[in-house]
C-alpha positions in Angstrom: 0.0 0.0 0.0 2.7 2.5 -1.0 1.0 4.4 -3.8 1.0 7.9 -2.3 -0.7 10.9 -3.8 1.0 14.3 -3.2 -1.0 17.1 -1.8 -1.3 20.8 -2.5 0.5 23.0 0.0 -1.8 25.8 1.2 -5.1 27.6 0.6 -7.5 29.1 3.0 -11.2 28.1 3.3 -14.3 30.3 3.2 -15.5 30.3 6.8 -17.2 33.1 8.8 -19.0 33.4 12.1 -22.6 34.3 11.9 -25.4 35.0 14.3 -29.0 33.8 14.1 -32.0 36.0 14.8 -29.9 38.7 16.4 -28.8 36.3 19.2 -25.3 35.2 20.0 -25.5 31.8 18.4 -22.5 29.6 18.3 -22.4 28.4 14.8 -20.1 28.3 11.8 -20.9 28.6 8.2 -18.4 27.1 5.7 -18.4 26.1 2.1 -16.5 23.4 0.3 -15.5 21.5 3.5 -16.7 18.0 4.3 -19.3 18.0 7.1 -17.8 14.8 8.5 -14.3 16.4 8.6 -15.6 19.5 10.4 -17.5 17.4 13.0 -14.6 15.1 13.5 -12.1 17.9 13.9 -14.2 20.1 16.2 -15.3 17.3 18.5 -11.8 15.9 18.8 -10.9 19.4 19.9 -13.6 19.8 22.5 -13.7 16.3 23.8 -11.3 17.2 26.6 -11.4 14.9 29.6 -12.0 11.2 30.0 -15.7 11.3 29.7 -16.1 9.5 33.0 -19.2 11.5 34.0 -21.6 12.8 31.4 -23.4 15.0 33.9 -20.3 17.0 34.8 -20.4 20.7 33.7 -18.1 21.9 31.0 -14.6 22.7 32.2 -13.8 26.3 33.2 -12.2 28.7 30.8 -8.5 28.1 30.6 -6.3 30.6 32.5 -3.8 32.0 30.0 -0.2 32.3 30.9 1.8 35.5 30.0 4.6 34.5 27.8 6.7 36.5 25.3 5.2 36.3 21.7 7.9 35.2 19.2 8.6 37.5 16.4 7.6 34.9 13.8 5.5 32.3 15.7 5.1 28.9 14.1 1.8 28.7 12.3 0.7 32.3 13.0 -1.8 34.0 10.7 -3.0 37.5 9.9 -3.7 40.2 12.5 -6.9 42.0 13.4 -7.3 45.2 15.5 -5.6 48.5 15.8 -2.2 49.8 16.9 -3.5 50.3 20.4 -4.8 46.7 20.7 -4.5 43.9 18.2 -4.5 40.1 17.9 -2.5 37.8 15.7 -3.9 34.3 15.0 -1.7 31.3 16.1 -2.4 27.6 16.3 -5.0 27.1 19.0 -4.1 30.5 20.5 -4.5 34.3 20.2 -1.3 36.4 20.4 -2.4 39.8 21.8 -0.2 42.9 21.3 -0.8 46.5 22.4 1.0 49.8 22.6 2.4 50.9 25.9 0.8 53.8 27.8 3.2 55.9 29.9 1.0 56.2 33.0 0.1 52.5 33.1 1.7 50.2 35.7 0.0 47.0 34.4 -2.7 45.8 32.0 -5.7 43.4 32.2 -7.1 41.2 29.4 -10.9 40.9 29.6 -13.0 38.3 27.9 -16.7 38.0 27.1 -16.8 34.2 26.2 -20.2 34.3 24.3 -20.4 37.9 23.0 -24.1 38.9 23.3 -24.9 35.8 25.3 -25.7 35.5 29.0 -22.1 34.8 30.3 -20.5 37.8 32.0 -17.4 39.5 30.9 -14.4 38.7 33.2 -10.7 39.2 33.5 -8.7 36.4 31.9 -5.8 35.6 34.0 -3.7 37.9 36.2 -2.3 41.4 35.7 0.2 41.8 32.8 3.2 44.2 33.0 4.3 43.8 29.4 2.6 44.6 26.1 2.1 41.1 24.8 0.0 38.1 25.9 -0.7 34.6 24.6 -4.2 33.2 25.2 -4.7 29.5 24.4 -8.2 28.4 23.2 -8.3 24.7 23.7 -12.1 24.7 24.3 -12.8 26.0 20.8 -16.6 25.4 20.9 -16.9 27.6 24.0 -15.2 30.6 22.3 -17.2 30.9 19.1 -18.5 34.4 19.8 -16.0 35.6 22.3 -14.8 39.2 22.4 -11.8 40.8 24.1 -11.0 44.2 25.6 -7.8 45.6 27.2 -7.9 47.5 30.4 -4.9 49.6 31.5 -4.3 50.5 35.1 -2.2 53.0 37.0 -1.7 53.3 40.7 -5.3 54.7 41.3 -7.7 53.6 38.6 -8.3 51.4 35.5 -10.0 52.1 32.1 -10.8 50.1 29.0 -9.3 51.0 25.7 -11.7 51.8 22.8 -10.9 48.7 20.7 -12.9 45.5 21.1 -11.6 42.4 19.3 -14.0 39.8 18.0 -11.7 37.1 16.5 -12.7 34.1 14.3 -11.9 31.2 16.6 -11.8 28.7 13.7 -8.8 30.6 12.1 -6.8 29.9 15.2 -7.6 26.2 15.3 -6.1 23.2 13.6 -8.2 23.3 10.4 -6.4 26.5 9.4 -3.0 25.5 10.7 -1.2 25.7 7.4 -3.4 24.2 4.7 -7.0 25.0 5.5 -9.5 23.1 3.4 -7.0 22.7 0.6 -5.9 19.5 2.2 -9.1 17.9 0.7 -8.7 19.6 -2.7 -6.8 16.8 -4.5 -9.6 14.3 -3.6 -12.5 16.4 -4.9 -14.0 16.3 -1.5 -17.5 17.8 -0.9 -19.8 18.3 2.1 -20.6 14.6 1.8 -17.1 13.2 1.6 -16.4 10.6 4.3 -13.5 12.1 6.3 -12.2 11.2 9.8 -9.5 12.6 12.1 -7.9 10.6 15.0 -8.4 11.7 18.5 -4.9 13.0 18.7 -5.5 15.1 15.6 -2.4 13.6 13.8 -4.1 11.2 11.3 -6.5 12.2 8.6 -8.5 9.7 6.6 -10.3 10.6 3.4 -12.6 8.2 1.6 -12.7 8.4 -2.2 -15.2 5.8 -3.4 -14.9 5.7 -7.2 -18.3 6.6 -8.6 -19.5 5.0 -11.9 -22.2 7.0 -13.7 -25.7 5.6 -13.8 -27.2 8.5 -15.8 -25.0 9.4 -18.7 -24.6 7.4 -21.9 -22.3 6.2 -23.2 -20.5 5.7 -19.9 -16.9 4.8 -19.8 -16.3 1.9 -17.4 -12.8 1.5 -15.9 -11.2 -1.9 -16.2 -10.5 -1.9 -12.5 -12.4 -0.2 -9.7 -10.2 2.6 -8.5 -11.9 3.3 -5.2 -9.4 4.3 -2.5 -8.8 5.7 0.9 -6.1 8.3 1.5 -4.1 8.6 4.8 -2.4 11.9 5.8 -0.4 12.5 8.9 1.3 15.3 10.7 3.7 15.3 13.7 1.9 17.9 15.7 -1.0 20.4 15.5 0.1 23.3 13.4 2.3 21.3 11.1 1.3 20.7 7.5 -0.4 17.4 6.6 1.7 14.9 4.6 0.5 11.9 2.6 1.3 8.6 4.2 -0.6 5.9 2.2 -3.2 5.2 -0.4 -5.2 2.2 0.6 -7.3 0.0 -1.8 -9.3 -3.2 -1.4 -7.3 -6.5 -1.6 -9.8 -7.8 -4.1 -10.5 -4.8 -6.3 -11.8 -5.6 -9.7 -13.9 -4.3 -12.6 -17.2 -2.6 -11.5 -20.3 -4.8 -11.6 -22.5 -4.2 -14.6 -26.1 -5.3 -15.4 -25.3 -6.6 -18.9 -22.6 -7.1 -21.4 -23.2 -3.7 -22.9 -22.4 -2.2 -19.5 -25.4 0.0 -19.6 -25.3 0.4 -15.8 -22.2 -0.3 -13.7 -21.4 0.2 -10.0 -18.1 0.2 -8.2 -17.5 -1.5 -4.9 -17.8 2.0 -3.1 -14.6 1.2 -1.1 -14.2 4.1 1.2 -17.9 5.0 1.5 -17.8 4.3 5.2 -14.9 4.9 7.6 -14.1 4.2 11.3 -10.8 5.0 13.0 -9.3 4.1 16.4 -8.4 6.9 18.8 -4.7 6.6 18.0 -5.3 6.4 14.3 -3.6 3.0 14.0 -6.6 0.9 13.1 -8.9 1.8 10.3 -12.1 0.1 9.1 -13.2 0.8 5.5 -16.6 -0.3 4.1 -17.4 -1.2 0.5 -21.1 -1.7 0.2 -20.9 -2.6 -3.4 -18.5 -5.5 -2.9 -19.7 -8.7 -4.6 -18.2 -11.8 -2.8 -20.5 -14.3 -1.2 -17.9 -15.1 1.5 -19.0 -15.2 5.1 -17.2 -14.2 8.3 -13.5 -13.1 8.4 -10.9 -13.7 5.6 -13.1 -15.8 3.4 -13.0 -16.2 -0.4 -12.4 -12.7 -1.8 -12.3 -13.8 -5.5 -16.0 -14.7 -5.7 -18.4 -12.4 -7.5 -21.8 -14.1 -7.0 -23.5 -11.8 -4.6 -24.2 -8.3 -5.9 -23.9 -5.5 -3.4 -23.3 -7.9 -0.5 -20.8 -5.5 0.9 -17.6 -5.9 2.9 -15.4 -4.2 5.4 -11.6 -4.1 5.3 -9.6 -3.6 8.4 -6.2 -2.0 8.1 -3.5 -1.6 10.8 -0.5 0.7 11.0 2.8 -0.2 12.5 5.2 2.7 12.5 4.4 4.4 9.3 3.4 1.3 7.3 -0.1 0.2 6.7 -1.3 -3.4 5.9 -4.6 -5.1 5.6 -5.4 -7.0 8.7 -8.8 -8.5 7.9 -11.4 -9.0 5.2 -14.7 -8.9 7.0 -18.1 -10.1 5.7 -21.5 -10.8 7.2 -22.1 -14.2 8.8 -25.1 -14.7 6.5 -24.0 -13.3 3.1 -26.4 -14.5 0.4 -24.9 -17.3 -1.7 -26.1 -15.6 -4.9 -27.7 -12.3 -5.9 -27.8 -11.1 -9.4 -30.9 -8.9 -9.3 -31.0 -5.4 -10.7 -33.7 -2.9 -10.2 -34.8 -0.1 -12.4 -36.6 2.3 -10.0 -37.0 6.0 -10.5 -35.4 6.8 -7.2 -32.5 4.3 -7.5 -32.0 4.4 -11.3 -30.6 0.9 -12.2 -28.5 -0.8 -9.6 -28.3 -4.0 -7.5 -31.5 -3.8 -5.4 -31.4 -7.0 -3.2 -27.9 -6.6 -1.8 -27.2 -7.0 1.9 -25.5 -3.6 2.0 -23.1 -4.8 4.6 -21.0 -1.8 5.6 -23.8 0.7 5.4 -22.4 2.0 8.7 -19.2 1.2 10.6 -17.8 2.0 14.1 -14.7 1.1 16.1 -14.0 1.2 19.8 -11.3 3.7 20.9 -8.6 1.0 21.0 -9.7 -0.4 17.6 -10.4 -3.9 19.0 -14.2 -4.0 18.5 -15.9 -3.4 15.2 -19.6 -2.9 14.6 -21.0 -3.0 11.0 -24.5 -2.2 9.9 -26.1 -4.3 7.1 -29.4 -2.5 6.2 -30.3 -5.1 3.5 -30.3 -8.0 5.9 -33.5 -10.0 5.4 -33.8 -12.1 8.5 -37.0 -11.9 10.6 -35.2 -12.8 13.8 -35.1 -10.5 16.8 -32.6 -9.8 19.6 -29.1 -11.2 19.8 -27.7 -14.2 17.8 -31.0 -15.3 16.4 -31.5 -17.2 13.1 -29.6 -15.2 10.5 -30.5 -17.3 7.5 -34.2 -16.8 6.9 -35.3 -14.2 4.3 -38.8 -13.3 5.7 -38.2 -9.6 6.4 -36.7 -7.9 3.4 -34.5 -4.9 4.2 -35.1 -5.4 8.0 -31.4 -4.8 8.6 -28.9 -6.1 11.1 -25.6 -5.2 12.9 -22.7 -7.6 13.1 -19.9 -7.1 15.7 -16.3 -8.5 15.5 -13.6 -8.6 18.2 -9.9 -8.6 17.7 -7.5 -10.6 19.9 -3.9 -9.6 19.1 -4.1 -9.2 15.3 -6.8 -11.8 14.7 -10.4 -10.8 14.1 -13.4 -13.0 14.7 -17.2 -12.6 14.6 -18.7 -11.8 18.0 -22.5 -11.1 17.7 -25.4 -10.8 15.3 -27.8 -8.1 16.5 -31.3 -7.4 15.4 -34.0 -5.1 16.6 -36.4 -6.2 19.3 -39.3 -5.5 16.9 -37.8 -6.6 13.5 -39.9 -5.8 10.5 -39.4 -5.6 6.8 -38.1 -2.3 5.5 -36.9 -0.9 8.8 -33.3 -0.4 7.7 -31.9 -1.4 11.1 -28.1 -0.6 11.0 -28.5 2.7 9.1 -26.2 4.2 11.7 -24.0 2.7 14.4 -22.0 4.3 17.2 -19.8 2.8 19.9 -18.7 4.1 23.2 -14.9 4.4 23.7 -14.6 1.1 25.5 -17.1 -0.6 23.2 -19.5 -1.5 26.0 -22.4 0.5 24.5 -23.7 0.5 21.0 -26.4 2.7 19.4 -28.1 1.5 16.2 -30.4 3.6 14.0 -33.3 2.2 12.0 -34.7 5.2 10.0 -37.7 3.4 8.5 -39.1 1.9 11.7 -42.8 2.6 11.9 -43.9 2.6 15.5 -45.9 5.6 16.7 -44.3 5.4 20.2 -42.5 8.4 21.7 -39.6 8.7 24.1 -37.8 5.7 25.6 -39.3 2.2 26.1 -42.6 2.8 24.3 -44.9 0.3 22.5 -42.9 -1.4 19.8 -45.7 -3.5 18.4 -47.4 -0.6 16.6 -46.3 -0.6 12.9 -48.9 1.5 11.3 -47.2 4.9 11.0 -45.0 6.6 8.4 -41.3 5.8 8.8 -40.6 7.8 12.0 -37.4 5.8 12.7 -36.0 4.5 16.0 -32.7 3.9 17.8 -31.8 0.8 19.7 -29.2 0.9 22.5 -27.3 -2.3 23.3 -24.8 -3.0 26.1 -22.3 -5.8 26.5 -20.4 -7.5 29.3 -17.4 -9.5 28.1 -18.9 -10.1 24.7 -22.5 -10.9 25.9 -24.8 -8.3 24.3 -28.3 -7.3 25.3 -30.7 -4.6 24.2 -30.9 -1.9 26.9 -33.3 0.6 25.4 -35.7 1.3 22.6 -35.5 5.0 21.8 -37.9 7.1 19.8 -38.2 10.8 19.2 -40.1 12.5 22.1 -42.4 14.1 19.6 -44.0 12.7 16.4 -44.3 16.0 14.6 -41.5 18.5 13.7 -41.4 21.4 16.1 -43.1 24.5 14.6 -45.3 22.6 12.2 -47.5 19.5 11.5 -45.0 17.6 9.3 -44.5 14.1 10.8 -41.2 13.2 12.3 -39.3 10.8 10.0 -35.9 9.3 9.5 -35.1 9.5 13.2 -31.8 7.6 13.7 -30.2 8.5 10.4 -27.2 9.6 12.5 -26.2 8.6 16.0 -23.3 9.6 18.2 -22.3 8.5 21.7 -20.0 10.1 24.3 -16.8 8.3 25.3 -18.5 6.7 28.4 -21.6 6.0 26.4 -24.0 7.8 28.8 -24.9 10.6 26.3 -26.6 9.8 23.0 -27.3 12.3 20.2 -29.7 11.3 17.4 -30.3 13.2 14.2 -33.4 13.3 12.0 -33.3 14.8 8.6 -36.7 16.4 9.1 -35.0 19.2 11.0 -34.3 18.2 14.6 -31.7 16.6 16.8 -32.2 14.9 20.1 -30.2 14.1 23.2 -30.7 11.3 25.6 -28.9 10.6 28.9 -28.3 7.3 30.8 -28.1 7.0 34.6 -27.9 3.6 36.3 -28.7 1.8 33.0 -31.9 3.8 32.5 -32.2 6.2 29.5 -34.4 9.3 29.3 -34.9 12.1 26.8 -33.0 15.2 27.8 -33.4 17.7 25.0 -34.5 18.2 21.4 -32.9 20.9 19.2 -34.1 22.7 16.2 -33.2 25.8 14.2 -34.7 29.1 15.3 -35.1 30.4 11.7 -37.4 29.1 8.9 -34.8 29.0 6.2 -32.8 26.1 7.4 -32.9 22.6 6.0 -31.3 19.3 6.7 -30.8 20.3 10.4 -29.8 17.1 12.3 -28.6 15.2 9.3 -25.2 15.0 10.9 -24.6 15.0 14.7 -21.6 14.6 17.0 -21.0 14.4 20.7 -17.8 15.4 22.6 -16.0 12.8 24.7 -17.4 14.1 28.0 -20.9 14.3 26.6 -21.4 17.9 27.4 -21.2 19.3 23.9 -23.3 18.4 20.8 -22.8 19.7 17.3 -25.1 19.3 14.3 -25.0 20.4 10.7 -27.6 22.2 8.6 -28.0 23.9 5.3 -29.4 27.3 4.5 -32.2 27.5 1.9 -30.8 28.8 -1.3 -27.2 28.2 -0.4 -24.8 26.3 -2.5 -25.0 22.5 -2.1 -21.6 22.3 -0.4 -22.3 25.1 2.1 -23.5 24.1 5.6 -23.8 25.6 9.1 -22.6 24.0 12.4 -24.7 24.6 15.5 -23.2 24.0 18.9 -25.0 23.1 22.1 -23.6 22.8 25.6 -24.9 21.1 28.8 -24.5 22.3 32.3 -25.8 19.8 34.8 -28.9 18.4 32.9 -29.7 21.7 31.1 -28.8 22.2 27.4 -28.3 25.7 25.8 -27.2 27.0 22.5 
């Protein structure tokens, strides 16, 4: 795996702070940047502590230390302000500089952490005798709308200078450390490109599933599927990304086509789904279009009898070298599937595939893998039931695998407690850091229940969606909760809730769960003593926002949630990030 693609060196991205409805609203708007990259980067930054207690309040603002500002700081950017008080962007820091006043004996830096929000302005740190000060901003999400003023003091009184600085926190953070969004440019990344960053912010993974056109004739079909995953690394935050590896499937071949004329062809979609361990040394890559009928781990990769069965490839890094560690398939891959559909909303493509790899997740140490297979047709319910019947088409399933040393083996076959055809169980999967908690989304589930633990037998509604929470003890899994939206209509209207569970995210300890719904809402649930309850639901304040909740993320400590949305009329690649914080059990934006 040594075919390395060079990258461009540096370009900045289009990002700006905005407010909503005149209120100080922590949100970013950016164009041309992958939403998964933004969520991955920002939540890695604000994850902070160990996540041992999801109910703990956010950490206090860091106390900056007065240090000399180097003349040419590593990774510094442009300056804002005036001669009397200015700020230069550094990597995860602001470097403040001001002119000396003859009567002044010392200076004070004052911060309003949320601008027009409710938090009070306060002095940041102790008195400063010099004319320079470095302020670190590790808690990026808590500084989105912060403003700064300088107060000069003599022996008898203090007064503020006229200049107020309102910096763009994102410019000081890692995304703009040297390359900005240009790091994605060689890969034609869009807002939907699968991108992940390791917890230490030193490994970047970019999926590049090779698309084969289904709409344009004649369509050139490559001799070999060129889907790939690109690995970039850096030695520290603030240092430019460097390419490390280009990974491809061990059994890549020509795309599958519906006839000899190759009217419709589809690639393996290797790279469509990604999961990365915390240290960046274990990577799971899904390929939902892979066609082997192998079962389990490291089966026959050469077979092509099962269209869109799907596969997951696990790679491991030792030093700077990557190698494929496992070829993972479902335990019940169909022996044969050569069915193509011609439906208006699918065009022509394999339509009865198992879709193994529709979602993937890894535990923090990379030793537990969860894989969603939304096309699983078994009618079984619960854990380790009969996987081989075909009585519930598109019911969905999740398979888990455990690694011992460098050897992977199947662990469990998970189904919903109310399995039904068409539910799409496995649309999303999320694992807690230690792998003891698993959340599974089923966006087409049709119960009219609300909240946690409602009536699962009702199946007469539109596809509201559901989330199922499982817990394990030494490999023994059980369902812990059946989770629905607390409301069945979208807030502010009569439109029914739908596609709840399209995205799920868990805190490191697994006690905080965020769930997205593409109908315009996001939801937070909290666990205490193995009991889950709804804690908050979130929605945009303005009417011109769409796709709110289509992507969600949770910080490691569970006290911050971020979701993405799109403004009506904006370009397709433009999106807005909304931040929410919890203090005790209360959430605020």
